[in-house]
C-alpha positions as a Markdown table, in Angstrom:
| # | Residue | x | y | z |
|---|---|---|---|---|
| 1 | Unk | 1.3 | -29.8 | -28.5 |
| 2 | Unk | 1.1 | -28.3 | -25.0 |
| 3 | Unk | 3.1 | -29.9 | -22.1 |
| 4 | Unk | -0.2 | -30.9 | -20.4 |
| 5 | Unk | -1.4 | -32.7 | -23.5 |
| 6 | Unk | 2.0 | -34.4 | -23.9 |
| 7 | Unk | 1.9 | -35.6 | -20.3 |
| 8 | Unk | -1.7 | -36.9 | -20.7 |
| 9 | Unk | -0.8 | -38.8 | -23.9 |
| 10 | Unk | 2.3 | -40.2 | -22.2 |
| 11 | Unk | 0.2 | -41.5 | -19.3 |
| 12 | Unk | -1.9 | -43.5 | -21.8 |
| 13 | Unk | 1.0 | -45.1 | -23.6 |
| 14 | Unk | 3.6 | -45.4 | -20.8 |
| 15 | Unk | 2.5 | -48.9 | -19.7 |
| 16 | Unk | 3.1 | -50.4 | -23.1 |
| 17 | Unk | 6.4 | -48.6 | -23.6 |
| 18 | Unk | 7.7 | -49.6 | -20.2 |
| 19 | Unk | 7.3 | -53.2 | -21.1 |
| 20 | Unk | 9.5 | -52.6 | -24.2 |
| 21 | Unk | 11.9 | -50.7 | -22.0 |
| 22 | Unk | 12.4 | -53.6 | -19.7 |
| 23 | Unk | 12.8 | -56.1 | -22.5 |
| 24 | Unk | 15.3 | -53.8 | -24.2 |
| 25 | Unk | 17.5 | -53.6 | -21.1 |
| 26 | Unk | 17.5 | -57.4 | -20.7 |
| 27 | Unk | 18.4 | -57.9 | -24.3 |
| 28 | Unk | 21.1 | -55.2 | -24.7 |
| 29 | Unk | 22.4 | -54.8 | -21.2 |
| 30 | Unk | 22.4 | -51.0 | -21.6 |
| 31 | Unk | 20.1 | -48.2 | -20.5 |
| 32 | Unk | 17.0 | -48.1 | -22.8 |
| 33 | Unk | 15.3 | -45.0 | -24.2 |
| 34 | Unk | 12.7 | -43.6 | -21.8 |
| 35 | Unk | 9.0 | -43.5 | -22.7 |
| 36 | Unk | 9.2 | -39.7 | -22.6 |
| 37 | Unk | 11.9 | -39.7 | -25.3 |
| 38 | Unk | 10.2 | -42.4 | -27.3 |
| 39 | Unk | 7.0 | -40.4 | -27.5 |
| 40 | Unk | 8.9 | -37.1 | -28.2 |
| 41 | Unk | 10.8 | -38.7 | -31.1 |
| 42 | Unk | 7.6 | -40.1 | -32.6 |
| 43 | Unk | 5.7 | -36.8 | -32.4 |
| 44 | Unk | 8.6 | -34.9 | -33.8 |
| 45 | Unk | 8.8 | -37.3 | -36.8 |
| 46 | Unk | 5.0 | -37.4 | -37.4 |
| 47 | Unk | 5.0 | -33.6 | -37.4 |
| 48 | Unk | 7.5 | -33.5 | -40.3 |
| 49 | Unk | 10.8 | -33.5 | -38.4 |
| 50 | Unk | 13.9 | -34.8 | -40.1 |
| 51 | Unk | 14.6 | -38.4 | -39.5 |
| 52 | Unk | 18.3 | -37.8 | -39.1 |
| 53 | Unk | 18.0 | -34.8 | -36.9 |
| 54 | Unk | 15.5 | -36.5 | -34.6 |
| 55 | Unk | 17.5 | -39.6 | -34.2 |
| 56 | Unk | 20.8 | -37.8 | -33.7 |
| 57 | Unk | 19.3 | -35.5 | -31.0 |
| 58 | Unk | 18.1 | -38.6 | -29.2 |
| 59 | Unk | 21.3 | -40.5 | -29.7 |
| 60 | Unk | 19.9 | -43.6 | -31.4 |
| 61 | Unk | 20.8 | -45.6 | -34.5 |
| 62 | Unk | 18.7 | -45.7 | -37.6 |
| 63 | Unk | 17.4 | -49.2 | -36.7 |
| 64 | Unk | 16.8 | -48.0 | -33.1 |
| 65 | Unk | 14.8 | -45.1 | -34.4 |
| 66 | Unk | 12.5 | -47.2 | -36.4 |
| 67 | Unk | 12.1 | -49.6 | -33.5 |
| 68 | Unk | 11.0 | -46.6 | -31.4 |
| 69 | Unk | 8.5 | -45.4 | -34.0 |
| 70 | Unk | 7.0 | -48.9 | -34.3 |
| 71 | Unk | 6.7 | -49.4 | -30.5 |
| 72 | Unk | 5.0 | -46.0 | -30.0 |
| 73 | Unk | 2.6 | -46.5 | -32.8 |
| 74 | Unk | 1.7 | -49.9 | -31.5 |
| 75 | Unk | 1.1 | -48.5 | -28.1 |
| 76 | Unk | -1.1 | -45.8 | -29.5 |
| 77 | Unk | -3.2 | -48.2 | -31.5 |
| 78 | Unk | -3.6 | -50.6 | -28.5 |
| 79 | Unk | -4.5 | -47.8 | -26.0 |
| 80 | Unk | -8.0 | -48.3 | -24.7 |
| 81 | Unk | -8.4 | -44.6 | -23.8 |
| 82 | Unk | -7.7 | -43.6 | -27.4 |
| 83 | Unk | -10.0 | -46.2 | -28.9 |
| 84 | Unk | -12.4 | -44.9 | -31.5 |
| 85 | Unk | -16.0 | -45.6 | -30.6 |
| 86 | Unk | -18.3 | -46.6 | -33.5 |
| 87 | Unk | -21.3 | -44.4 | -34.0 |
| 88 | Unk | -23.6 | -47.5 | -34.1 |
| 89 | Unk | -22.2 | -49.4 | -31.1 |
| 90 | Unk | -25.2 | -48.7 | -28.8 |
| 91 | Unk | -28.5 | -46.9 | -28.6 |
| 92 | Unk | -27.1 | -44.4 | -26.1 |
| 93 | Unk | -24.2 | -43.7 | -28.4 |
| 94 | Unk | -26.5 | -43.0 | -31.3 |
| 95 | Unk | -28.6 | -40.6 | -29.2 |
| 96 | Unk | -25.5 | -38.9 | -27.9 |
| 97 | Unk | -24.2 | -38.2 | -31.4 |
| 98 | Unk | -27.6 | -37.0 | -32.7 |
| 99 | Unk | -27.8 | -34.6 | -29.8 |
| 100 | Unk | -24.5 | -33.1 | -30.7 |
| 101 | Unk | -25.4 | -32.5 | -34.3 |
| 102 | Unk | -28.8 | -31.0 | -33.4 |
| 103 | Unk | -27.0 | -28.4 | -31.3 |
| 104 | Unk | -24.9 | -27.1 | -34.3 |
| 105 | Unk | -27.9 | -27.1 | -36.7 |
| 106 | Unk | -29.5 | -23.7 | -37.2 |
| 107 | Unk | -32.6 | -23.6 | -35.0 |
| 108 | Unk | -32.1 | -27.3 | -34.3 |
| 109 | Unk | -33.7 | -28.1 | -37.7 |
| 110 | Unk | -31.7 | -31.2 | -38.4 |
| 111 | Unk | -32.4 | -33.9 | -35.9 |
| 112 | Unk | -31.2 | -37.5 | -35.9 |
| 113 | Unk | -27.8 | -37.1 | -37.6 |
| 114 | Unk | -25.2 | -39.4 | -36.1 |
| 115 | Unk | -22.2 | -38.8 | -38.4 |
| 116 | Unk | -20.7 | -37.1 | -41.4 |
| 117 | Unk | -19.1 | -39.2 | -44.1 |
| 118 | Unk | -16.4 | -38.4 | -46.7 |
| 119 | Unk | -13.5 | -39.9 | -48.5 |
| 120 | Unk | -9.9 | -38.7 | -48.4 |
| 121 | Unk | -6.9 | -39.7 | -50.6 |
| 122 | Unk | -3.9 | -40.5 | -48.3 |
| 123 | Unk | -0.9 | -40.1 | -50.5 |
| 124 | Unk | 1.6 | -43.0 | -50.6 |
| 125 | Unk | 4.8 | -43.7 | -52.6 |
| 126 | Unk | 4.2 | -45.7 | -55.8 |
| 127 | Unk | 4.0 | -49.4 | -54.9 |
| 128 | Unk | 6.0 | -51.9 | -56.8 |
| 129 | Unk | 4.6 | -54.8 | -58.8 |
| 130 | Unk | 6.1 | -57.1 | -56.1 |
| 131 | Unk | 4.0 | -55.5 | -53.4 |
| 132 | Unk | 0.6 | -55.2 | -55.2 |
| 133 | Unk | -0.9 | -57.1 | -58.2 |
| 134 | Unk | -2.2 | -53.9 | -59.8 |
| 135 | Unk | 0.0 | -50.8 | -59.4 |
| 136 | Unk | -2.3 | -48.6 | -61.6 |
| 137 | Unk | -5.2 | -49.2 | -59.2 |
| 138 | Unk | -3.4 | -47.0 | -56.6 |
| 139 | Unk | -3.1 | -44.0 | -58.9 |
| 140 | Unk | -5.8 | -41.4 | -58.6 |
| 141 | Unk | -6.4 | -39.7 | -61.9 |
| 142 | Unk | -8.3 | -36.9 | -60.2 |
| 143 | Unk | -5.5 | -36.0 | -57.8 |
| 144 | Unk | -2.6 | -37.2 | -60.0 |
| 145 | Unk | -0.9 | -39.1 | -57.3 |
| 146 | Unk | -0.7 | -42.6 | -55.7 |
| 147 | Unk | -2.7 | -43.1 | -52.6 |
| 148 | Unk | -5.3 | -45.0 | -50.6 |
| 149 | Unk | -9.0 | -44.1 | -50.5 |
| 150 | Unk | -9.7 | -43.5 | -46.8 |
| 151 | Unk | -13.4 | -43.5 | -45.8 |
| 152 | Unk | -14.1 | -41.8 | -42.5 |
| 153 | Unk | -17.0 | -40.6 | -40.3 |
| 154 | Unk | -16.9 | -37.9 | -37.6 |
| 155 | Unk | -19.1 | -36.4 | -34.9 |
| 156 | Unk | -20.3 | -32.8 | -34.4 |
| 157 | Unk | -16.9 | -31.9 | -32.8 |
| 158 | Unk | -14.9 | -33.1 | -35.8 |
| 159 | Unk | -13.7 | -36.2 | -33.9 |
| 160 | Unk | -13.4 | -39.3 | -36.0 |
| 161 | Unk | -15.8 | -42.1 | -35.0 |
| 162 | Unk | -14.8 | -44.6 | -37.7 |
| 163 | Unk | -12.5 | -45.1 | -40.6 |
| 164 | Unk | -11.6 | -47.6 | -43.4 |
| 165 | Unk | -8.7 | -47.7 | -45.8 |
| 166 | Unk | -9.5 | -50.9 | -47.7 |
| 167 | Unk | -9.5 | -49.4 | -51.2 |
| 168 | Unk | -6.7 | -48.1 | -53.6 |
| 169 | Unk | -6.8 | -44.5 | -54.8 |
| 170 | Unk | -8.4 | -45.2 | -58.1 |
| 171 | Unk | -11.6 | -46.5 | -56.4 |
| 172 | Unk | -14.4 | -43.9 | -56.0 |
| 173 | Unk | -16.1 | -43.1 | -52.7 |
| 174 | Unk | -19.3 | -45.0 | -53.4 |
| 175 | Unk | -17.5 | -48.3 | -54.0 |
| 176 | Unk | -15.1 | -47.8 | -51.2 |
| 177 | Unk | -18.0 | -47.0 | -48.8 |
| 178 | Unk | -19.7 | -50.3 | -49.7 |
| 179 | Unk | -16.6 | -52.2 | -48.8 |
| 180 | Unk | -16.7 | -50.7 | -45.3 |
| 181 | Unk | -18.4 | -52.9 | -42.7 |
| 182 | Unk | -19.9 | -49.8 | -41.2 |
| 183 | Unk | -21.9 | -49.1 | -44.3 |
| 184 | Unk | -24.2 | -52.1 | -43.5 |
| 185 | Unk | -24.6 | -50.9 | -39.9 |
| 186 | Unk | -25.5 | -47.4 | -41.1 |
| 187 | Unk | -28.2 | -48.9 | -43.3 |
| 188 | Unk | -29.7 | -50.6 | -40.2 |
| 189 | Unk | -29.9 | -47.4 | -38.1 |
| 190 | Unk | -33.2 | -47.0 | -36.2 |
| 191 | Unk | -35.9 | -45.0 | -38.0 |
| 192 | Unk | -35.2 | -41.3 | -37.7 |
| 193 | Unk | -31.5 | -41.6 | -37.5 |
| 194 | Unk | -29.1 | -41.1 | -40.4 |
| 195 | Unk | -25.6 | -40.1 | -41.6 |
| 196 | Unk | -24.9 | -37.4 | -44.1 |
| 197 | Unk | -22.5 | -37.3 | -47.1 |
| 198 | Unk | -21.9 | -35.7 | -50.5 |
| 199 | Unk | -23.4 | -36.8 | -53.8 |
| 200 | Unk | -20.8 | -39.5 | -54.2 |
| 201 | Unk | -22.7 | -41.6 | -51.7 |
| 202 | Unk | -26.0 | -43.6 | -52.4 |
| 203 | Unk | -29.1 | -41.8 | -51.1 |
| 204 | Unk | -31.2 | -43.8 | -48.6 |
| 205 | Unk | -33.3 | -43.2 | -45.5 |
| 206 | Unk | -30.2 | -43.8 | -43.4 |
| 207 | Unk | -27.8 | -41.7 | -45.6 |
| 208 | Unk | -28.8 | -38.3 | -46.7 |
| 209 | Unk | -27.0 | -36.4 | -49.5 |
| 210 | Unk | -27.6 | -33.0 | -51.0 |
| 211 | Unk | -29.6 | -32.2 | -54.2 |
| 212 | Unk | -27.4 | -31.8 | -57.2 |
| 213 | Unk | -27.8 | -28.8 | -59.5 |
| 214 | Unk | -30.2 | -30.6 | -61.8 |
| 215 | Unk | -32.4 | -31.6 | -58.9 |
| 216 | Unk | -32.6 | -28.1 | -57.4 |
| 217 | Unk | -36.1 | -27.0 | -58.5 |
| 218 | Unk | -37.7 | -25.5 | -55.4 |
| 219 | Unk | -36.7 | -23.2 | -52.5 |
| 220 | Unk | -37.2 | -26.1 | -50.1 |
| 221 | Unk | -34.5 | -28.0 | -52.0 |
| 222 | Unk | -32.0 | -25.2 | -51.5 |
| 223 | Unk | -33.0 | -24.9 | -47.9 |
| 224 | Unk | -32.4 | -28.6 | -47.4 |
| 225 | Unk | -28.9 | -28.3 | -48.9 |
| 226 | Unk | -28.1 | -25.4 | -46.6 |
| 227 | Unk | -29.1 | -27.2 | -43.4 |
| 228 | Unk | -27.4 | -30.4 | -44.6 |
| 229 | Unk | -24.1 | -28.5 | -45.4 |
| 230 | Unk | -24.0 | -27.2 | -41.9 |
| 231 | Unk | -23.5 | -30.7 | -40.7 |
| 232 | Unk | -21.6 | -32.1 | -43.6 |
| 233 | Unk | -18.8 | -29.5 | -43.3 |
| 234 | Unk | -17.7 | -31.2 | -40.1 |
| 235 | Unk | -16.0 | -34.0 | -41.9 |
| 236 | Unk | -14.1 | -31.6 | -44.1 |
| 237 | Unk | -13.0 | -29.7 | -41.0 |
| 238 | Unk | -11.9 | -33.0 | -39.4 |
| 239 | Unk | -9.7 | -33.9 | -42.4 |
| 240 | Unk | -8.4 | -30.4 | -42.4 |
| 241 | Unk | -7.4 | -30.7 | -38.8 |
| 242 | Unk | -5.8 | -34.0 | -39.5 |
| 243 | Unk | -3.6 | -32.7 | -42.3 |
| 244 | Unk | -2.7 | -29.4 | -40.5 |
| 245 | Unk | -1.7 | -31.0 | -37.2 |
| 246 | Unk | 0.4 | -33.8 | -38.8 |
| 247 | Unk | 2.6 | -32.6 | -41.6 |
| 248 | Unk | 3.5 | -36.2 | -42.3 |
| 249 | Unk | 0.5 | -36.4 | -44.6 |
| 250 | Unk | 2.0 | -33.8 | -46.9 |
| 251 | Unk | 4.4 | -36.3 | -48.4 |
| 252 | Unk | 4.3 | -40.1 | -48.7 |
| 253 | Unk | 6.2 | -41.9 | -45.9 |
| 254 | Unk | 8.2 | -45.1 | -45.8 |
| 255 | Unk | 8.7 | -46.9 | -42.6 |
| 256 | Unk | 10.9 | -50.0 | -42.6 |
């Protein structure tokens, strides 16, 4: 992360962290950790930095470190400037997203697309029977690991515009998608507007998927798949950027 990007992010979360700083000073009677150090520690940890190295360099206790991580993550989630805007929140939003996808479609062939859908398995540690009623439901046989089925949608610039992690890893994308409230909103898109996904999703006027190998019978079918893939690859790129930027996703994390 560049210094300019760090400073901009800090300006977004500083108000929330300053409130925690004042409360900490009143509670402990000692100097609190500055918002700059709090954000730096969190970014370092999220990028795969060692827990012990990060906290020792900052001079904080293990419990203090986890308090910092929680405070910064809360500030990020509550930050209005970082809020994810739903692809269906307004007519102007729908038109804006569709315009972006038309620009990346060869010769502007695909018009009306407002988002690309896909699922991603977020690896977690194996939950205990005390935490969940069905431990096996979180194990993905395909990936041979425990995780959560994360459904997400992105725009033409690979920016996430929605997400849902309401299903365990064993659940397929089609079922996980139906549990997402956005799925109903997508089905109610105005005529001519749609989202795109892979064959795991149900085909409809509002959700386009490619022809499978059995269905490919004409050149027009192959052409359709080509133009659709130009848009659909954006969600794969978005997940790729997410995983490459934050090494925390390479191993399950445990935050007390």
